[in-house]
C-alpha positions as CSV (number, residue, x, y, z in Angstrom):
1,M,0.5,15.3,-4.9
2,R,-1.8,16.0,-2.0
3,R,-1.6,14.2,1.3
4,A,-3.2,10.8,1.3
5,D,-6.6,10.2,3.0
6,Y,-5.1,7.3,5.0
7,E,-1.7,6.2,6.2
8,L,-0.6,2.6,7.0
9,D,2.8,1.4,8.2
10,I,3.3,-2.3,7.5
11,T,7.1,-2.3,7.9
12,G,6.9,-4.6,10.9
13,E,4.6,-7.1,9.1
14,V,5.5,-10.2,7.0
15,C,3.6,-11.7,4.1
16,P,0.8,-12.6,3.9
17,M,-0.2,-10.1,6.7
18,T,1.2,-7.2,4.7
19,F,-1.6,-7.5,2.1
20,V,-4.2,-8.5,4.7
21,R,-3.6,-5.2,6.5
22,A,-3.7,-3.3,3.2
23,K,-6.9,-5.0,2.1
24,L,-8.6,-4.2,5.4
25,L,-7.7,-0.6,4.9
26,L,-9.0,-0.6,1.3
27,E,-12.3,-2.0,2.6
28,R,-12.7,1.0,4.9
29,M,-11.9,3.5,2.2
30,A,-14.5,5.2,-0.1
31,P,-14.0,5.0,-3.9
32,G,-11.4,7.6,-5.0
33,E,-9.8,7.9,-1.6
34,T,-6.0,7.4,-1.4
35,A,-3.7,5.7,1.1
36,S,0.0,6.0,1.7
37,I,1.5,2.6,2.8
38,R,5.0,2.3,4.2
39,L,6.5,-1.2,3.5
40,R,9.8,-3.0,3.4
41,G,11.5,-4.6,0.3
42,G,11.4,-8.2,-0.7
43,E,8.0,-10.0,-0.6
44,P,6.0,-7.0,0.6
45,L,7.4,-4.8,-2.1
46,D,6.6,-7.5,-4.7
47,N,3.3,-8.7,-3.4
48,V,1.4,-5.7,-2.1
49,P,1.4,-3.5,-5.2
50,R,0.6,-6.5,-7.4
51,A,-2.3,-7.5,-5.1
52,V,-3.7,-4.0,-5.0
53,R,-3.8,-3.9,-8.9
54,D,-5.2,-7.5,-9.0
55,H,-8.1,-6.3,-6.8
56,G,-8.9,-3.5,-9.3
57,H,-7.3,-0.6,-7.4
58,E,-4.7,1.9,-8.7
59,V,-1.1,2.2,-7.7
60,L,-0.4,6.0,-8.0
61,S,3.3,5.8,-7.0
62,L,6.0,3.6,-5.5
63,Q,9.2,5.1,-4.3
64,G,12.1,4.3,-2.1
65,I,12.3,6.5,1.0
66,G,15.1,4.9,2.9
67,E,17.2,1.8,3.2
68,D,14.8,-1.1,2.4
69,L,11.9,1.3,3.1
70,Y,9.3,2.2,0.5
71,E,6.1,4.3,0.2
72,L,3.3,3.0,-1.9
73,V,0.4,5.4,-2.7
74,I,-2.8,3.8,-3.9
75,R,-6.3,4.9,-4.8
76,R,-9.4,2.8,-4.2
77,A,-11.4,2.0,-7.3
């Protein structure tokens, strides 16, 4: 997979700010652009991918990259 157009680290944020930060990024992105988002497990891992899909965008991948650390790659619709 090619490198994402944008990168966002929300590992230091808690819900609901995790999705607020992701949503603000999505609003700056053009259709078809991608973003790599680093997040923690628990609520962010449950809520951010679901909210991205609920807003009509695509989750390209979600994988663990460390202890309680994940990378979510999304594409703007």
